[in-house]
Each structure stands twice: as C-alpha cells, then as structure tokens.
N, C-alpha and C positions, 0 to 999 in steps of 0.2 A: 355701574355700566361704563366701559371704557369709551373715551371719546374717539371718533374717527380721525384718521390722519388727515391733515390739510391736503387739498389737491395740489398736484405738481404745477409749477408755473408753466405758462404757455408762452412760447416765443413765436413772434410773427415775422415771417420772412417774405419779402416782396420779390416776385420773379418777373422779369420782363425788362423792357427798356426804361431807364430812368428819365431819358430825354423826352419821351412822349407822355410820361405819366401813366401809361397803361401798364398792365401786368396783372398777374394773378396773385392772390394771397394764399399762403400756405401756413397752417398752424402745425407746430410740432411740439410734442411733449419733451421737456428737457429731462433726459435720463442721466446726464453726466457722462455717458459713453458715446464715442463717435459712432456714426452710422456705419454699418458693415461695409458699404461700398465706398466710403470716403477714407482717404489716407492709406496707410499701408505701404509696403515697399514693392515696387514693380519688379518681379522676379527676373524678367528678361532683360532689364536694363540696369539693375542695381549694381553698384560698385562693391568692392570688397568691404570698404568702410561702412557702407549702408547695411550690408548683410551682417557684418560684425556687431552692429548695434541691436540686433534682434535677440530675444531671450533664448539662451541655450546655444547660440551660434558664436563660436570663437573665431579668431582670425584664421586659423587653419581650415576650419570647416567652410568659412566664407570663401576662402581661396579655392577650395575644392568645388564649391558650387559654381563659381565663375569659370573655372577650368572646364568643368563638365559642360557648361553652356557653350563655351568656345569650341569644344570638340564635337558636340552633338547637336548644336543649334538650339533654337528657342524652346523653352519648356511649353508644352501644350497642355499640361496638367500638373498641378502641384504635387500629385502623388509620384511623379517622376523623380522627385527628390530622393525616393527610396533607393534609386540606383547609385547614390553617393554613400560611401562608407560612413557608418555612424548615424545615418538618417533612417530611423524606423518609423512605424506608424504613430507611435506616441509623440515623438518629436514633431512630426508633420502636423499632427492634430493641435499641438501647442502653438505651432507657427502659423497655421492657417489664417487666424484672424489678423495677422500682421502682414500677410502677403497678398498680392494680386497679380494677375497675368495681363 
C-alpha cells in the first residue's frame, strides 16, 4: 500500500493594523506559485525593458507594444495585443499569466 503524501505546509498571514493588534487571519496553502492576481507586468505602464523581460518578447516586440500604446491609448483588453505584428493567440496565451491591466 503506498503511503499518502504529507500535507502541504500552511502559511498564516495576518491582515489589518499591526498597531492595534486587530486583524483577520488568513491561511493559504503554499503552492510555490504566485497568486494569479499578484505580480505581473502592468501592460499600460510597463517600460520597454520590463516588457523585454517577458517570455517570448524581445526588444523589438517590446518597443512595438509601447509604440502601439502611445499611438492608440491604454489597452482595455490583453487580446488587443493581437493588433501588433507577431502577436498571435498562442503568444498572448503564454503571456497572459505575466500581464495585468
């Protein structure tokens, strides 16, 4: 009989003001991956260097993204990246976890 895997460690985070001692407690399972809403590059304010650091985005494509944003205004949807040459659905799907609006 195989032995079951040990449970994942639980990390406790306290939310609220430390000065008053009040606050709620939240438990999260440690998965090793960042939460989907945390981190990522802000598409509407990212510099060429920030965009260049993303997987599959080179300097030229990063410059194209910034140029498109300057000419057309802020991105309202990540799928608007398809308007940039070389940016197709597969590339956008790969980038989506690394971008936020």
